[in-house]
C-alpha positions, -999 to +999 in steps of 0.1 A: -376+220-196-379+191-171-415+195-171-418+185-208-396+152-198-420+146-167-452+151-190-438+124-213-425+099-188-460+099-169-482+095-198-506+065-196-482+036-206-500+028-240-499+064-250-462+066-241-454+035-261-473+045-291-457+081-291-421+066-288-428+040-315-442+067-339-409+087-333-388+057-335-403+049-370-399+085-382-361+080-376-350+045-377-359+011-393-379-004-362-367-039-370-329-031-370-308-033-340-273-020-338-250-046-323-219-034-304-193-052-284-177-040-254-142-053-241-126-044-206-091-035-217-080-027-181-099-042-152-102-032-115-082-011-092-102+021-102-095+052-076-133+062-081-157+051-056-189+047-078-211+028-056-227+004-081-190-007-094-171-038-090-141-022-105-136+003-075-107-002-053-124+020-029-160+005-023-154-028-009-152-050-041-127-077-039-120-076-078-084-079-084-066-052-107-054-061-142-027-045-163-037-027-197-041-053-223-016-056-253-028-040-285-027-074-305-048-090-280-074-063-283-073-064-320-078-102-319-109-097-300-121-071-323-117-094-352-139-118-335-165-092-327-165-083-364-169-119-373-197-124-350-218-094-367-207-065-343-205-031-361-190-011-332-161-019-308-161-001-275-131-005-252-134+003-216-106+009-190-112+012-153-094+046-147-103+079-132-084+092-162-058+079-186-022+083-178+001+100-204+023+066-202-008+045-216-020+068-241+003+055-270-011+021-265-048+034-263-041+053-297-027+021-312-059+003-301-082+029-318-061+030-349-060-009-352-097-015-346-107+012-371-084-005-395-105-035-393-135-015-405-153-013-372-166+018-354-145+028-323-154+038-289-136+044-259-144+050-221-114+058-202-128+083-175-121+120-175-102+136-204-080+166-207-079+188-237-044+170-250-059+135-247-093+145-264-073+157-296-050+126-295-081+104-295-096+124-325-063+125-345-062+086-339-096+085-355-119+077-325-156+076-334-173+078-302-165+084-265-186+071-238-188+091-206-223+083-187-236+109-165-252+082-145-281+097-127-295+131-120-275+161-107-293+159-076-290+121-066-255+119-081-239+127-047-254+096-032-237+076-058-203+090-064-183+114-046-148+113-060-157+134-090-187+157-095-216+159-119-200+190-135-168+169-141-187+145-163-202+174-183-171+189-188-154+158-204-185+157-225-181+193-237-144+186-246-152+155-264-180+173-287-157+203-291-133+179-306-155+166-331-158+132-315-193+117-311-207+115-277-220+085-260-237+091-228-265+076-206-269+065-173-282+037-147-316+031-134-323+009-104-297+028-082-323+035-055-332+068-073-368+084-076-388+086-110-379+123-109-342+113-109-346+094-140-367+121-157-340+147-149-312+124-162-329+120-196-339+159-196-302+168-189-289+146-219-315+161-242-307+196-232-269+194-238-258+216-267-262+185-290-279+154-276-256+124-275-254+103-307-257+072-284-276+070-253-270+037-233-296+030-205-284+005-180-305-014-155-285-019-124-269-053-119-262-054-081-224-067-078-213-084-047-193-065-019-203-031-035-226-005-015-255-013-038-254-049-038-287-053-020-304-024-035-342-034-042-350-040-079-365-014-101-400-022-113-394-032-152-419-008-163-398+020-153-371+008-174-395+008-205-406+044-195-372+056-193-362+043-228-394+056-242-389+091-228-351+090-243-365+081-276-390+109-276-365+137-264-338+124-285-353+112-318-320+108-339-300+093-309-293+054-309-307+043-277-288+013-262-305-012-240-274-019-223-264-037-190-289-056-173-305-075-201-293-111-188-318-104-160-346-095-185-373-115-199-378-118-235-411-099-231-394-071-213-366-066-238-394-066-264-410-037-248-378-019-246-373-024-282-409-011-289-401+019-268-373+028-288-341+010-280-323+001-312-288-008-301-275-035-278-241-049-267-234-085-278-214-111-261-215-129-229-198-103-209-200-065-202-168-054-185-173-076-151-212-083-157-230-111-174-247-105-207-269-127-230-248-149-252-250-147-290-271-177-293-298-161-270-299-130-288-302-151-322-332-166-307-347-134-295-340-118-327-356-145-348-385-145-324-391-107-326-384-105-366-355-083-358-322-081-376-287-066-369-281-032-384-256-034-414-225-016-410-226+021-423-208+033-451-182+062-448-201+093-448-234+079-436-250+097-405-238+086-370 
């Protein structure tokens, strides 16, 4: 099956973009972009050794750890996000997996954000069966757990849990009836074959993820990948286009890295099939374009934020 992804990824760029845009228009309004907001509800001190991450306590980062946020503070931030036009609220904690003592607080966050009329998404690391059921019962709409890269390149980036561990968590989430949000990072020092394999792995899951975030590495100080050579931006465009063609009904999110992208590159990514972004000037510990920059970009390109979906609408 990877041969199919390779054949798509390596098409002449104009042919690839035409095909991706055609698929995109068959499934989405090409001028509407989903706007999501991401909040770090627990920052730093993570026991994992992800080489790209400033929140790891094991890879040299000097970021200090924080405690889990209070529920009311999270809900206040969610209300601000809704007022600014976000339709999905994503909450991330720097954990290997959540501890049982933290689950009541996490569940209260899900219930409270959902009560505001926002879609809810959590990223908390690996989950066991009980935790998945608790999140489903609380009304969680999406769970994010990225595969990060190809299975073969993965050990070069992370050693504290396996590629199979990530797939196991995705299986649990899917089996519980929670929508899956899973993508990866480009620019880790991987080869084109790794980007191709990553996209094919996602497309070959029992059901493709409903949301597919594609991140451009933002090198973070004091991490093992702080000085990695930047990826050719066209490779980002090819990755997004391939994801759009192989997962035609998924939201493909132009995720981390936009603060380092020109308007022209972002426009190419939208044309290639990206139809979701994170709004707000911070993504966990990384920079992101502020609302005014996104407003100017949307106006320049004739794009509009996607309206909130009604209950019963397709994910």
